[in-house]
C-alpha positions, 0 to 999 in steps of 0.5 A: 749364358744358356742352361746347358752352358752352366756345369759349375752352377749348383742349381743346374738342372734342378727345377724351382718345383724340385727345390720347393718340394725338397724344402717343404719335405725337409723343414715343413711349411711352418719352419720354411715360413720362419726362415723365409717369411713370405706370405706364400709359405705362411698363408695357406701354403701350397707348392702351386701358389709358391711356384707362381709367387717365386717365378714372379719375385726375383728376390724371394726366389733368390732366398729360396735357392740359397736356403736350398744350397745351404740345406744340400751342402750340410 
């Protein structure tokens, strides 16, 4: 399935960078680290280091995407 054939995918057209930036803006690094306790959020966090980790770690990316979907559906 290509990215262009996912009209019902709620994450369609939203980059991982957009997701992380939105979550940091909404919760801040400290709260984000409490909600998803991974080092890239709790230990000297930055967008760049978080993106690198999340792109390589499927389970963590899934948690971040789930939190993002919860936060935008409120």
